[in-house]
C-alpha positions in Angstrom: -38.0 74.6 -18.8 -41.6 74.1 -18.0 -44.2 72.7 -20.4 -45.8 76.1 -20.7 -42.4 77.7 -21.6 -41.7 75.0 -24.1 -45.1 75.5 -25.7 -44.6 79.2 -25.7 -41.3 78.8 -27.5 -42.8 76.3 -30.0 -45.8 78.6 -30.8 -43.4 81.6 -31.2 -41.2 79.6 -33.6 -44.3 78.3 -35.5 -45.9 81.8 -35.9 -46.3 82.9 -39.5 -43.8 85.6 -40.5 -46.6 88.1 -41.0 -47.7 87.8 -37.4 -44.2 87.9 -36.0 -42.2 91.0 -35.1 -38.5 90.6 -35.0 -36.6 91.8 -31.9 -33.5 93.9 -32.9 -30.9 95.2 -30.6 -28.7 98.0 -31.8 -25.4 98.8 -30.1 -24.6 102.4 -31.2 -21.8 105.0 -30.8 -22.8 108.0 -28.7 -21.1 110.5 -31.0 -22.3 109.5 -34.5 -24.9 106.8 -34.9 -26.9 107.9 -31.8 -27.0 111.5 -33.0 -28.0 110.3 -36.5 -30.9 108.4 -34.9 -31.8 111.5 -32.9 -31.8 113.5 -36.1 -34.2 111.0 -37.7 -36.5 111.3 -34.7 -36.5 115.0 -34.5 -37.0 115.2 -38.2 -40.0 112.9 -37.7 -38.8 110.3 -40.2 -40.7 107.0 -40.1 -38.9 103.7 -39.5 -39.7 100.4 -38.0 -39.8 100.7 -34.2 -38.9 97.2 -33.1 -35.3 98.2 -32.4 -33.9 98.5 -28.9 -30.9 100.9 -28.8 -28.0 100.5 -26.4 -25.8 103.6 -26.5 -22.1 103.3 -25.7 -19.3 105.9 -25.9 -17.7 104.2 -28.9 -18.0 101.0 -31.0 -14.6 100.0 -29.7 -16.2 99.7 -26.2 -18.7 97.1 -27.4 -17.7 93.8 -25.9 -18.5 90.8 -28.2 -20.1 89.2 -25.2 -22.8 92.0 -25.3 -23.8 90.6 -28.7 -24.0 87.0 -27.4 -26.0 88.2 -24.4 -28.4 90.0 -26.7 -29.1 86.7 -28.6 -29.2 84.8 -25.4 -31.9 87.2 -24.1 -34.1 86.8 -27.2 -32.8 89.1 -29.9 -33.5 88.0 -33.4 -30.9 90.3 -34.9 -28.1 92.6 -33.7 -26.8 95.8 -35.3 -23.5 97.4 -34.4 -23.1 100.9 -35.7 -20.7 103.8 -35.2 -18.7 106.6 -36.8 -17.3 106.3 -40.3 -13.7 105.2 -40.4 -11.5 108.2 -40.0 -14.2 110.2 -38.3 -14.1 108.8 -34.8 -14.5 111.1 -31.8 -11.7 109.0 -30.1 -9.5 109.1 -33.3 -9.1 105.3 -33.8 -11.9 103.6 -31.9 -13.8 102.6 -35.0 -10.6 101.0 -36.5 -10.2 98.9 -33.4 -13.9 98.0 -33.5 -13.6 97.0 -37.2 -10.7 94.6 -36.4 -12.5 93.2 -33.4 -15.7 92.5 -35.3 -13.8 90.8 -38.2 -12.5 88.3 -35.7 -15.7 88.1 -33.8 -17.7 87.2 -37.0 -15.4 84.2 -37.4 -16.1 83.1 -33.9 -19.8 83.8 -34.4 -19.8 81.5 -37.5 -17.8 78.9 -35.6 -20.5 78.8 -32.9 -22.9 77.9 -35.7 -25.0 81.1 -35.6 -26.3 82.8 -38.7 -24.1 85.7 -39.7 -27.0 87.4 -41.5 -28.4 88.1 -38.0 -25.4 90.3 -37.1 -25.1 93.6 -39.1 -22.6 96.4 -39.1 -22.9 99.9 -40.4 -21.3 103.4 -40.2 -23.8 106.2 -39.6 -22.7 109.8 -38.9 -24.6 112.4 -36.9 -25.8 114.0 -40.1 -27.2 110.8 -41.6 -30.7 110.5 -40.2 -31.9 109.3 -43.6 -29.2 106.6 -43.6 -30.2 105.5 -40.1 -33.8 105.0 -41.2 -32.6 103.0 -44.3 -30.2 100.8 -42.2 -32.9 100.0 -39.5 -35.5 99.2 -42.1 -33.1 97.0 -44.1 -31.9 95.1 -41.0 -35.5 94.6 -39.7 -36.7 93.4 -43.1 -33.7 91.0 -43.4 -34.3 89.5 -40.0 -38.0 89.2 -40.6 -37.2 87.1 -43.7 -34.9 84.9 -41.6 -37.7 84.3 -39.1 -37.4 83.9 -35.3 -33.9 83.2 -34.0 -33.8 79.8 -32.2 -30.2 78.7 -32.9 -28.9 80.0 -29.6 -31.6 78.3 -27.7 -30.9 75.1 -29.5 -27.2 75.3 -28.7 -27.8 75.8 -25.0 -30.1 72.7 -24.6 
């Protein structure tokens, strides 16, 4: 890392919380959460816009390495959201995802990363209001935690 890059990281880490905007990555299900997000948008609901959405066919298809890559590439928080249990387009995908993420959270903790930076939710296609609430809560929580530097500290 060059001196300029080091100084840029140091100044970003030292920025007051009011001047800093968290970077959130949301991995969402195509059939429920994405449509809930779309409903919020078409209904012109206001929510914090610092979330980058990655749409996948089902939460069961979200590889845990995607989450690690998001943090490696500068995310301050990650949201994984899909269909409510029992309401999956693929019948049991969200049950598989729930089991996978239970194990992955333990691995995430073992790596020494803050579990508060990884959030999970179930949002249906008809829950645009819930999407707005979830995004605002996740963003506010990550803003309170400050910039995420743990992953960078582990890789040095």
